[in-house]
SEFI-423289 format. One record per residue (C-alpha): x, y, z. Coordinates in steps of 0.05 Angstrom, whole numbers, plus 5000, padded with zeros to 4 digits. Layout:
BEGIN
XYZ/...
***
This chain:
BEGIN
605554514647/598754384676/592554464639/588355104648/581654914693/577155044637/580854584583/581854054632/574354014650/572953994576/577653424562/574753044620/567353124592/569252944522/572552324550/566252144593/560852274545/563951914482/565351264521/557851094515/558450784444/555650114434/560349934373/561849244405/562648974331/569249314319/575048844331/579549404347/576049584411/578048954442/585249214447/583149784491/577449434525/581049384596/582250174587/574450244584/573149734637/570750234690/569350844645/562351014624/557051504641/553351074690/559650794718/565551184731/572051094770/574151664810/580951884801/582251644732/586252224697/588551774635/588852144572/584151764517/583151884443/575551954441/570652114386/564452544389/560352134339/554851694364/553250994325/546551024297/541450474297/537750174242/532049794284/525050084283/523050594333/529950844351/530051394307/525951854348/529751664414/534852174439/541051804458/544651964521/551152184491/547152694444/544153034503/550553024543/554353334484/548753824478/550054054548/557254264533/556054674472/557955384485/552655854462/553956564428/550957194459/545957314400/540457814399/535057834455/529058224431/529357934360/530657254372/526456824325/526556214366/523656564427/517456224453/516556604516/520457194544/519657684605/522457904665/523257434725/526757394787/531756844796/532056924871/527357264919/530657824952/524358224973/517857984990/513657935049/519157805100/524558285072/520958865037/526359335044/530658944993/530159124926/528358474881/533158274831/530358144761/533357824697/530857744627/528757044612/528156714540/525156074530/526655704466/525155064438/531654774464/533355144530/531655704581/536456264580/536656864623/540757534610/542458154646/537558604605/532958554546/537258994503/541158704441/547558404457/546158304529/550457814564/548057114575/548356964646/546056234645/542555704608/538655114622/538254524565/531654274564/530453474553/525252994562/528252864631/527153594655/521453744698/517654344724/513554524787/507354904789/506855504833/504455394903/500755824955/505455645013/511956024975/506656624959/505156645032/512056685052/514857104999/509457484966/511457174897/509156574856/514956094843/516555694784/521955114793/525054804729/529854224747/535454054694/541353494696/546253944739/541754544751/535554804783/532255464763/527355744815/524056344785/519356794818/513757264793/508957754825/503057524785/499956824784/497956894710/505056994689/507556424726/502555934700/504156194628/511356014641/510055384669/505555154610/510455374564/516555004591/512354364602/510454424527/517554434505/519353834551/514053434521/516653574454/523053234466/524552544444/525052084503/532351954529/534651244532/540651014579/546350554544/543050004595/536350024557/540150044492/544249444511/538249064538/535149124467/541248894436/541348274480/533948094463/535348194390/541647744393/538947214443/539946684390/547246844378/551946624430/558046924398/554747614392/551947584464/559147424490/561947994452/556648494480/558248304552/565748334541/565949004507/560549334553/562849314632/556149634645/552848984640/557448624690/559248644763/563049194789/566049364855/566250114840/560450594863/555250804814/554751544801/548451544761/542151114753/542050504698/534950754677/532851444658/529251874721/526452544711/531253054740/528553334804/522652884815/521852934886/517052454918/512752834967/507452294977/511751704998/508151365057/511651245130/516451645165/522351555115/524252155076/526852115003/530852554955/530252494882/529351864842/536051904810/539652044883/535151444911/537750994855/544851134869/543750984943/540550344934/546950134890/551050284949/546549934995/547049344946/554749364953/554149345027/550048735024/555748315002/559448395068/553648375113/553247745161/545747875175/543248155108/535648085128/534848805157/538049125101/534348695047/527848925086/529749625077/531249585003/524349254993/521249835032/524350334991/521650014930/514949984957/514850694975/517750874905/515350404852/519350744797/525650484829/522949714822/525949654754/532550034772/533649514827/532548924782/537349214730/542449274786/541948614814/542048294746/548648704737/551748514802/549847744787/553347694719/560247494717/561947634793/568847524819/566346944861/560546594832/556646214885/560346594944/557146885003/556747594971/554147324911/548646924946/546747544981/544747844912/540647254893/537247244959/535047924949/533347784876/528747224904/525447684952/524248214899/521047684849/516347524907/514048184917/514648644854/513348464780/518048894736/516249244670/515748764606/522549004577/525948904644/522548264658/524747974588/531648174605/531247864674/528647184647/534247184595/539447284655/536046704694/536446224632/543746464624/546046354694/542645604696/546045444633/552745674652/552545424724/547944804726/546344444792/549145064833/545645454886/545146014836/541345604785/536645364842/535246104860/534346244787/529545664779/525645924841/525546604815/522846424748/516946094783/515746644831/515147154773/509546734742/505346794805/507447474835/502448114830/502448714875/503948654949/501149195001/506649025048/514048885043/515448125069/516848135142/523047895174/520647175180/518347155110/525147425086/528846845119/524146345094/525146625021/532546595029/531745865044/527045764985/521745455030/514245575054/511745935115/506745615167/500745985182/496445905242/488945955237/484245935296/477945645294/472445765343/470545085376/476644725347/483744645350/488345155314/490044945246/497145005216/497245155138/503445175097/503345815052/507846165002/508246904988/503246824930/498046394971/491046754974/486246765031/481646354981/486745774977/486945725052/479645755062/478745195013/483844785047/480344875112/473544765088/476044095060/480343905122/474244065173/469143705133/465044305113/464444215036/457143975043/455244565085/450745105048/453145635091/459546115072/466146165109/471746595111/478246815141/477947375196/483047875215/481747895293/484848415342/482748775403/480149345370/477049055302/474648455266/473648405192/473447885136/479947775091/477547815017/479147164978/484047494928/488147794989/495047544997/495347195062/502547435075/500948115073/495347985120/500247645170/505148195164/499648725183/497148335238/504648245265/505249065262/498649165293/500448685350/506549075363/503349715364/497349525409/501049055449/495548545449/495047845408/492647915338/490647315299/487646985239/481046625248/476446195206/469046245221/461846315185/461646865139/454446835118/448546405142/443946095087/441345505129/441845455209/436345005219/439244365187/446044385218/447543705257/448843795327/454343355332/458143655276/463944195276/459744685240/455044695301/460544805346/462745425300/455545645299/454845645377/461146045381/458746575335/452046615370/455746755436/460147245404/453647625380/450747595451/457347925481/457248485429/449548655449/447148455376/442247955406/436248445439/433448005497/431748045573/437248065625/434247445652/435147065585/442047335587/443247065652/441046375628/445546425566/451546545609/449545925652/448745535592/456045755571/458845565634/455544865631/458344775557/465244925584/465744625652/459744125654/456444085725/457744625779/463744575823/467345035872/474044795837/471744905766/475145505731/470946145722/471846495662/471347285671/464747595674/465447965607/466747335570/460047075594/455047665599/454848255554/459248885589/454549405564/448649155605/452649255668/454649965648/447150135632/445350045703/450350565729/447751295736/449551795682/455452185705/454152925717/456553385662/461853925677/458754605677/459254975608/464855515603/462356205621/461056685563/463257315594/470857495582/471457655660/468057035681/472656605637/478956995665/476556845735/474856105716/481856005686/484856285746/481155865791/482755245752/489655365755/489455425832/486355065891/479355055857/481954655800/485954085847/478954015882/475053935817/480453395797/479553055865/471953055858/472452705791/477352215820/472652035878/466451995828/470351515786/472251125841/465251065865/463050835795/467950305792/465550055858/458850065839/460749675778/463949145818/458349055862/453148965800/458348485770/458348095833/450848035842/450147835765/455347315776/451847005831/445047015796/448946645736/451946115785/445045985817/442045825746/448245425730/447044985790/439944855766/443044545697/446043925738/446743315695/445943685624/451343465577/455543975532/451943835466/445343925501/447744585535/450344795465/443644635430/439744985488/444245605479/443645635405/435845535410/434846105456/438846555408/435146325348/428446615382/430747275360/428447385289/434647705267/438847075281/443146915218/443747625194/450247995199/449148655233/452649325220/452149985262/450150505212/446951215215/440851275170/440752005136/433051955118/429151455163/423851095117/419451045176/417951735196/421452015255/425351395272/431951385309/438051535267/442651015298/440750365271/442749665256/443049405184/441948685184/443848315120/440747625118/440147045069/432847245048/432448015062/435848655089/432648935153/433149525191/433549495273/432849965327/438949765375/435949355433/429549205398/427848515375/423148715320/425349075254/423149745235/423049535162/425248935116/426848905047/427248275007/432548204953/427048264903/425748984923/432649204918/434649534854/442049734864/446949874919/454050204920/458550684956/457151394946/463951604982/468751245031/463751275089/456851275052/453050655028/447050734984/441650194983/436250324928/429249994945/424150104894/423150844891/427350994952/434651144962/436750935035/443651285050/447851005113/453551325142/458350765165/465450565169/464349885138/462550055069/466449525035/464148965083/457049135072/457449124999/461048504993/456548145042/450448384997/454248144934/455747464961/448147354985/445147574917/449947124881/448146554924/440646684918/441046644841/445446054841/440145634888/433945934846/430445414804/431145514731/423945634716/423546134767/426146844737/431547064783/432147824802/437848074766/443648274817/445049054816/452248954800/451248294759/455647864799/457747214767/455646634807/460046134776/465846534795/463946494871/466945884905/462045514947/463045645018/468046215013/468546915017/468147234951/472947634912/471648364916/467648554853/466249174813/462549504869/468649714903/468450434928/471350964885/476351454917/472951994961/471152624921/477053134916/482252634935/488052424891/486951664891/487751184949/
***
């Protein structure tokens, strides 16, 4: 005779919930250990309908700190307790009670349907709702509240759509979406439910308890072996996982995960990741799947510990140790160890697992991976990007990557790096390799692309930089590279002409000319272009390769010669006139306007080609006059001409000044940061509008993400710029260098943000200091 449905469900629940016990010291359990092999709360085999004798008792722990922890079996047992109807109005345990709607049936969209209300009662243990508020009313539902439950605050979007304020309470299996017509009432319920949730003891899963047991008995091999033998949740399984190994809040939806990927709850994502791990065993090319798992962990940081626990589980007593499937797990664990750092409890458990693997399988591939992972965990810190496909392939072979760094005026350098190598370490190696250790100037690595160029902070991981550059190169379909060049000029007069540093100085000066940051006459610009040709091709020859004009001469000078385009007429203000204009624009008149614009653009392009041809002819004539000048002399003459501008050696930033210190000056300015002073220039003018030595600067910093503040004596200058970080970092560097080079007897001005000169390596870009900008006002963090 078959069991009734309700009785069968109760027996299954009792069997599943009581198999969580950790009483591994009982010798009688060894007999039925095989029956429990695949049965637990976190790991259940479908279709197992065997009848077992179970007990509802939960072993108690005597270790400190465990008395206030709610065990999972207690929570599960409380969820199946049958409650009696009880009184409603006179319930002494009721914290909050009132009428709420369980589902919105009325509202803005369907006002003709009458809303259905229920009587809700919040107690210290549950949220119940009844058909009415009368005594003896029927209880229609109950949601047990634990520390894993969560509640969402009312949102305006739901109110706009329905006309009601929503309160969402997530439980283990159920979700209550409640609605109220009044915001104050909805907020009162949210606060009360959250207070009950906060009062609950934290829930601990069996995996967490067993991790603690393993840590406590790490010195007793016999006890450890019995723990692993009697608890299948710690060992490899080929069955699916139906619940995460670690506790996650119910219904904790992640709405802020970056990227195009959409995620469900953390509990569901943890189960999906375990399914991906099992697929990893049979993958011929595991690299894309490994990168996808790493990306999920980067988007959802709470899952990092879960993945580490799952990998430790799947690499413990696998069916084929050292086989292809097992090594795929170890390769993913290697990539995880170079990307994410687990929490201290999981880290201790992971280190114990690595030691246990090395002792059980010495000189094996698994032991080699374990040794590599242990070393990586000692160096790993947060990554901004997941490893690229190339980096994953290198990590799977436990090797180093090769990074190519381009140097202006010299050949590209290849540097071996790991996932933990910083830009400071590579810059140090290049400074030593290129013989720049004695230079007083500063050097740094730069990210260069078609649209931007910015220095790389010395603490930045180079693997992240290479990954971002590769992604930017795919998006722009243009080359992006890593470059080594001057970061700050402390002394440009005493650089030897035959040195590599002078070649770097020459290339950087030419870059400033092309960007328009050297205000000089057009005649001088043509002479500089001729000197550039002489340094590249030596004497004039018709067979010599000619670079493009934009590589020799500033393009903005040619565009300035063209007449300003005639602006389109403003739209008519009269409604009838706008209607007639719209009809004309969609007919023949619109086609005529488009044709006129195309003809005008064609004329401008033709005029630009003519101006370019005449400019190139003038440059070639000047080039012919340099007959017999060698490459070093041409480079020296080029740098000498550029050095005539007083601002040479300063790094220029385009800024907008909110309040000009010189009266009615222009708002668009150049902010020049040099070794001795900070200057303000009007674009295109050689002389500065104002200049401030570092002794006059009292403080500086970021007011917000796009505003830089510079306090000079009794004035505060505010600059609107997109390079707040770069300006503050360069100022910090110059202040530290000035303080380090000042004689001891001369009092040095105290730096505004107190940088430590000893912490700044000589000749390198500094680490971002405490000046780093705060998140914008009104944001929720960056």
